[in-house]
C-alpha positions in Angstrom: 45.3 74.0 -23.7 42.5 71.9 -25.2 44.4 71.1 -28.4 47.2 69.8 -26.3 44.9 67.7 -24.2 43.3 66.2 -27.5 46.7 65.4 -28.8 47.4 63.7 -25.6 44.0 61.6 -25.6 44.6 60.7 -29.5 48.2 59.5 -28.6 46.9 57.5 -25.6 44.2 55.9 -27.9 46.7 55.0 -30.7 49.0 53.5 -28.2 46.3 51.3 -26.7 45.2 50.3 -30.2 48.8 49.3 -31.0 48.9 47.2 -27.6 45.6 45.5 -28.5 46.7 44.7 -32.2 50.2 43.4 -31.0 50.8 40.1 -32.0 52.3 37.3 -29.6 53.8 34.6 -31.7 51.4 35.5 -34.7 48.3 35.6 -32.5 46.1 38.5 -31.3 45.2 38.6 -27.7 41.7 37.6 -28.7 42.9 34.5 -30.6 45.0 33.5 -27.7 42.3 33.7 -25.2 40.0 31.8 -27.7 42.1 28.7 -27.4 40.6 25.9 -25.6 41.8 26.2 -21.9 43.6 22.9 -21.8 45.7 23.9 -24.8 46.6 27.4 -23.6 47.7 25.8 -20.2 49.6 23.0 -22.0 51.5 25.6 -24.3 51.9 28.6 -22.1 51.1 27.7 -18.4 53.2 24.6 -17.9 56.0 26.3 -15.8 58.5 25.4 -18.6 60.8 27.9 -20.2 59.0 29.5 -23.2 60.8 31.6 -25.9 58.2 33.8 -27.7 57.8 36.8 -29.9 55.7 39.8 -28.7 55.7 42.7 -31.2 59.4 43.3 -32.1 60.6 41.7 -28.9 61.9 38.2 -28.3 61.4 37.1 -24.7 62.1 34.1 -22.6 59.5 33.5 -19.8 57.9 31.0 -17.6 54.2 31.1 -16.8 51.9 29.2 -14.3 49.2 29.4 -12.1 49.9 29.1 -8.4 47.1 29.0 -6.0 44.9 32.1 -6.9 47.8 33.9 -8.7 49.1 33.9 -12.3 52.9 33.9 -12.1 54.5 35.9 -15.2 58.2 35.3 -14.9 60.4 37.0 -17.7 64.2 35.8 -17.8 65.2 37.7 -21.0 63.6 40.6 -23.0 65.4 41.6 -26.2 64.5 44.1 -28.9 61.9 46.4 -27.7 60.4 44.7 -24.7 59.4 47.9 -23.3 56.8 48.2 -25.8 55.5 44.4 -25.8 55.2 44.5 -21.9 52.0 46.5 -21.7 50.5 44.3 -24.2 51.4 41.1 -22.5 50.2 42.6 -19.1 46.9 43.4 -20.8 46.6 39.7 -21.9 47.7 38.4 -18.5 45.2 40.5 -16.8 42.2 39.6 -19.3 43.3 35.8 -18.8 43.3 36.2 -15.0 40.0 38.1 -14.7 38.4 35.2 -17.0 39.8 32.5 -14.8 38.7 34.2 -11.5 42.3 34.6 -10.4 43.0 37.2 -7.5 46.3 38.5 -8.6 49.3 38.6 -11.1 52.7 38.0 -9.9 55.3 39.6 -12.0 59.0 38.8 -11.7 61.2 40.1 -14.3 64.9 39.0 -14.1 66.6 42.5 -15.2 68.3 43.3 -12.0 71.9 41.8 -12.8 72.1 41.8 -16.5 75.5 41.9 -18.3 74.0 44.5 -20.7 71.1 46.0 -19.0 68.2 47.4 -20.9 67.9 51.0 -19.5 64.8 51.8 -21.2 63.1 48.3 -19.9 64.3 49.3 -16.3 62.7 52.8 -16.6 59.5 51.2 -17.8 59.3 48.7 -15.1 59.9 51.3 -12.3 57.4 53.6 -13.9 54.9 50.9 -13.7 55.6 50.4 -10.0 58.1 47.5 -10.1 60.5 47.2 -7.2 63.5 45.0 -6.7 63.0 42.2 -4.2 63.8 38.8 -3.7 61.7 35.8 -4.1 62.7 32.6 -2.3 63.8 29.9 -4.7 64.2 32.4 -7.6 66.5 35.2 -6.3 66.6 39.0 -6.9 64.2 40.5 -9.5 62.1 43.2 -10.4 58.6 42.6 -8.9 55.2 43.6 -8.9 52.1 41.9 -7.5 48.8 43.3 -9.0 45.5 42.6 -7.7 42.7 41.4 -10.1 39.1 42.4 -9.5 
């Protein structure tokens, strides 16, 4: 039994390392967080559509700060997003904590896809996302994560 537990812990540690080392547009999470805040806000938090690569996935998203919340809206995830979402979530959490934000509001438009990514849906549901309607946005997978 102890061997199985050790193997699970080793697997968890290896997965965590891969997520920390995953590149987002060629940058590590540490490098992105080291950018001057004005530059990071202009590039990624402008509430404008942004196409970017995280690991092996191509994503289309829109990100902004609204009050005390970081809004993380993903419209398209292609090519392995189920692996890149945890890395993106870790980056978002680190940023929100650094900036003193209270929550991260995730909105993933994967409800009415012509070609649904069933692995992505399973990952979202396993992480606690639920289908809900956001005024002005529509129906999406949604999760509000409190940041402490």
